[in-house]
SEKOLGU-975061 format. One record per atom (N, C-alpha, C): x, y, z; atom name; residue in three letters. Coordinates in steps of 0.001 Angstrom, whole numbers, always signed. Example, Ala and Ser with C-alpha at 12.3 -4.5 7.8 and 13.67 -1.06 7.14 Angstrom:
2
(node (+13190 -5690 +7800) "N" "ALA") (node (+12300 -4500 +7800) "CA" "ALA") (node (+13200 -3300 +7800) "C" "ALA") (node (+12850 -2250 +7080) "N" "SER") (node (+13670 -1060 +7140) "CA" "SER") (node (+12900 +30 +7870) "C" "SER") 
END
This chain:
60
(node (+88734 +151273 +70520) "N" "MET") (node (+87369 +151072 +70899) "CA" "MET") (node (+87198 +149837 +71935) "C" "MET") (node (+87403 +149976 +73003) "N" "LYS") (node (+86442 +148451 +73781) "CA" "LYS") (node (+85869 +147742 +73345) "C" "LYS") (node (+85668 +146765 +73243) "N" "THR") (node (+84685 +146151 +73006) "CA" "THR") (node (+83273 +146101 +74163) "C" "THR") (node (+81863 +146656 +73686) "N" "ARG") (node (+81041 +146641 +75040) "CA" "ARG") (node (+80944 +145009 +75425) "C" "ARG") (node (+81438 +144545 +76819) "N" "LYS") (node (+80630 +143119 +77134) "CA" "LYS") (node (+79166 +142793 +76682) "C" "LYS") (node (+78187 +143541 +77277) "N" "SER") (node (+77095 +143662 +77249) "CA" "SER") (node (+77038 +143082 +75751) "C" "SER") (node (+76469 +143561 +74910) "N" "ILE") (node (+76657 +143747 +73724) "CA" "ILE") (node (+77088 +141371 +73268) "C" "ILE") (node (+78354 +141334 +73461) "N" "LEU") (node (+78813 +140495 +73227) "CA" "LEU") (node (+78211 +139233 +73944) "C" "LEU") (node (+77703 +139533 +75560) "N" "LYS") (node (+76943 +138320 +75941) "CA" "LYS") (node (+75470 +137801 +74850) "C" "LYS") (node (+75006 +139103 +74028) "N" "ARG") (node (+73376 +138763 +73896) "CA" "ARG") (node (+73582 +138341 +72139) "C" "ARG") (node (+74633 +138418 +71716) "N" "PHE") (node (+75065 +137946 +70620) "CA" "PHE") (node (+76125 +137462 +69686) "C" "PHE") (node (+75811 +136584 +68965) "N" "LYS") (node (+76753 +135338 +68483) "CA" "LYS") (node (+76971 +135525 +66968) "C" "LYS") (node (+78852 +135474 +66285) "N" "ILE") (node (+78749 +136147 +65215) "CA" "ILE") (node (+79521 +134679 +64831) "C" "ILE") (node (+78923 +134310 +63419) "N" "THR") (node (+79059 +133336 +63143) "CA" "THR") (node (+80417 +133105 +62225) "C" "THR") (node (+80652 +132038 +61854) "N" "LYS") (node (+82154 +131809 +61171) "CA" "LYS") (node (+82497 +132485 +59690) "C" "LYS") (node (+80990 +132903 +59103) "N" "THR") (node (+80683 +133772 +57823) "CA" "THR") (node (+80838 +135098 +58295) "C" "THR") (node (+80327 +135337 +59208) "N" "GLY") (node (+79926 +136730 +59553) "CA" "GLY") (node (+78478 +137372 +59670) "C" "GLY") (node (+77846 +136354 +59714) "N" "LYS") (node (+76243 +136783 +60599) "CA" "LYS") (node (+76204 +136832 +61420) "C" "LYS") (node (+75461 +137911 +62360) "N" "ILE") (node (+75158 +137608 +63909) "CA" "ILE") (node (+73909 +137567 +64289) "C" "ILE") (node (+74142 +136665 +65098) "N" "LEU") (node (+72317 +135879 +65063) "CA" "LEU") (node (+72255 +136244 +67394) "C" "LEU") (node (+71314 +135742 +67638) "N" "HIS") (node (+70779 +137078 +68141) "CA" "HIS") (node (+69357 +135683 +69077) "C" "HIS") (node (+69298 +135287 +70192) "N" "ARG") (node (+67911 +135645 +70512) "CA" "ARG") (node (+66669 +136008 +70330) "C" "ARG") (node (+65509 +135316 +69957) "N" "PRO") (node (+64204 +135795 +69770) "CA" "PRO") (node (+63510 +136880 +70916) "C" "PRO") (node (+62796 +137404 +70805) "N" "ILE") (node (+61977 +137739 +71636) "CA" "ILE") (node (+61023 +137264 +72377) "C" "ILE") (node (+60472 +137344 +73601) "N" "GLY") (node (+59476 +136429 +74314) "CA" "GLY") (node (+59786 +135406 +74817) "C" "GLY") (node (+60953 +135442 +75675) "N" "GLN") (node (+60885 +134019 +75967) "CA" "GLN") (node (+61080 +133726 +77568) "C" "GLN") (node (+61521 +135291 +78433) "N" "ASP") (node (+61487 +134974 +79416) "CA" "ASP") (node (+60595 +134525 +80279) "C" "ASP") (node (+59230 +135397 +79898) "N" "HIS") (node (+58378 +135681 +81282) "CA" "HIS") (node (+56837 +135834 +80280) "C" "HIS") (node (+55368 +135058 +80518) "N" "PHE") (node (+54323 +135542 +79986) "CA" "PHE") (node (+54697 +134354 +78982) "C" "PHE") (node (+55098 +133184 +79079) "N" "ARG") (node (+55238 +131886 +78352) "CA" "ARG") (node (+53852 +131176 +78291) "C" "ARG") (node (+52700 +131506 +79135) "N" "ALA") (node (+51723 +130499 +79577) "CA" "ALA") (node (+50656 +130882 +78297) "C" "ALA") (node (+50401 +131961 +78435) "N" "LYS") (node (+49817 +132284 +76836) "CA" "LYS") (node (+49690 +131984 +75537) "C" "LYS") (node (+51282 +131800 +75564) "N" "LYS") (node (+51920 +131592 +73855) "CA" "LYS") (node (+51985 +129986 +73921) "C" "LYS") (node (+51371 +129682 +72010) "N" "SER") (node (+51648 +128267 +71714) "CA" "SER") (node (+52984 +127596 +71876) "C" "SER") (node (+52494 +126440 +71864) "N" "GLY") (node (+53991 +125551 +72291) "CA" "GLY") (node (+54157 +125847 +70648) "C" "GLY") (node (+53838 +126309 +69827) "N" "LYS") (node (+54796 +125999 +68256) "CA" "LYS") (node (+55272 +126960 +68757) "C" "LYS") (node (+54998 +128623 +69539) "N" "LYS") (node (+55306 +129554 +69103) "CA" "LYS") (node (+57344 +129332 +70270) "C" "LYS") (node (+56688 +129059 +71392) "N" "ILE") (node (+57730 +128339 +72304) "CA" "ILE") (node (+58513 +127552 +71780) "C" "ILE") (node (+58748 +126465 +70735) "N" "ARG") (node (+59634 +126094 +70365) "CA" "ARG") (node (+60247 +126725 +69204) "C" "ARG") (node (+59609 +127726 +68037) "N" "GLN") (node (+60148 +128401 +67102) "CA" "GLN") (node (+61085 +129417 +68054) "C" "GLN") (node (+61194 +130493 +69001) "N" "THR") (node (+61466 +130758 +69901) "CA" "THR") (node (+63323 +130200 +70209) "C" "THR") (node (+63212 +128946 +71006) "N" "ARG") (node (+64365 +128174 +70466) "CA" "ARG") (node (+65446 +128434 +70161) "C" "ARG") (node (+65840 +128326 +68844) "N" "LYS") (node (+67075 +128727 +67641) "CA" "LYS") (node (+67317 +129919 +67445) "C" "LYS") (node (+68393 +130078 +67471) "N" "LEU") (node (+68491 +131767 +67271) "CA" "LEU") (node (+68234 +132188 +65524) "C" "LEU") (node (+67974 +133667 +65929) "N" "VAL") (node (+67808 +134404 +64316) "CA" "VAL") (node (+68684 +135135 +64233) "C" "VAL") (node (+68606 +135425 +62425) "N" "LYS") (node (+69794 +136282 +62196) "CA" "LYS") (node (+69467 +137873 +62524) "C" "LYS") (node (+70263 +138566 +62284) "N" "LEU") (node (+69965 +139920 +62554) "CA" "LEU") (node (+69836 +140553 +60876) "C" "LEU") (node (+69132 +141446 +61221) "N" "SER") (node (+68903 +142457 +59706) "CA" "SER") (node (+69759 +143146 +59525) "C" "SER") (node (+70459 +143567 +58337) "N" "LYS") (node (+71620 +144128 +57711) "CA" "LYS") (node (+71649 +145315 +58318) "C" "LYS") (node (+70666 +146026 +58597) "N" "ALA") (node (+71060 +147315 +59192) "CA" "ALA") (node (+71076 +147661 +60778) "C" "ALA") (node (+70725 +146910 +60992) "N" "ASP") (node (+71177 +146190 +62933) "CA" "ASP") (node (+72637 +145890 +63152) "C" "ASP") (node (+72667 +144593 +61845) "N" "SER") (node (+74037 +144358 +62015) "CA" "SER") (node (+74915 +145098 +62025) "C" "SER") (node (+75066 +146190 +61410) "N" "ARG") (node (+76137 +146908 +61013) "CA" "ARG") (node (+76310 +147793 +62487) "C" "ARG") (node (+75560 +148082 +63193) "N" "LYS") (node (+75759 +148834 +64736) "CA" "LYS") (node (+76338 +147976 +65109) "C" "LYS") (node (+75973 +146839 +65501) "N" "ILE") (node (+76344 +146289 +66827) "CA" "ILE") (node (+77447 +145445 +66061) "C" "ILE") (node (+78156 +145397 +65079) "N" "ARG") (node (+79230 +145080 +64468) "CA" "ARG") (node (+80566 +146235 +64724) "C" "ARG") (node (+79730 +147145 +64845) "N" "LYS") (node (+80710 +148967 +65272) "CA" "LYS") (node (+80754 +148735 +66823) "C" "LYS") (node (+80002 +148050 +67914) "N" "LEU") (node (+79983 +148279 +69340) "CA" "LEU") (node (+80564 +146867 +69161) "C" "LEU") (node (+80859 +145916 +68450) "N" "LEU") (node (+81728 +144625 +68947) "CA" "LEU") (node (+83028 +145093 +68538) "C" "LEU") (node (+83582 +145788 +67688) "N" "HIS") (node (+85119 +145661 +67690) "CA" "HIS") (node (+85856 +147135 +67536) "C" "HIS") 
END
């Protein structure tokens, strides 16, 4: 099965096997969000176990 390139661009796999992704709400409508909220969304977030199984299947 081929790797889905769209999935590959959106997610990052760590050395230990965790799948990270960008938090939602970063692209637009940022003026109404607080500075704290904007700063928190800069970091990558770990994906839930159920979702990571699905994503892992699409990556390999």
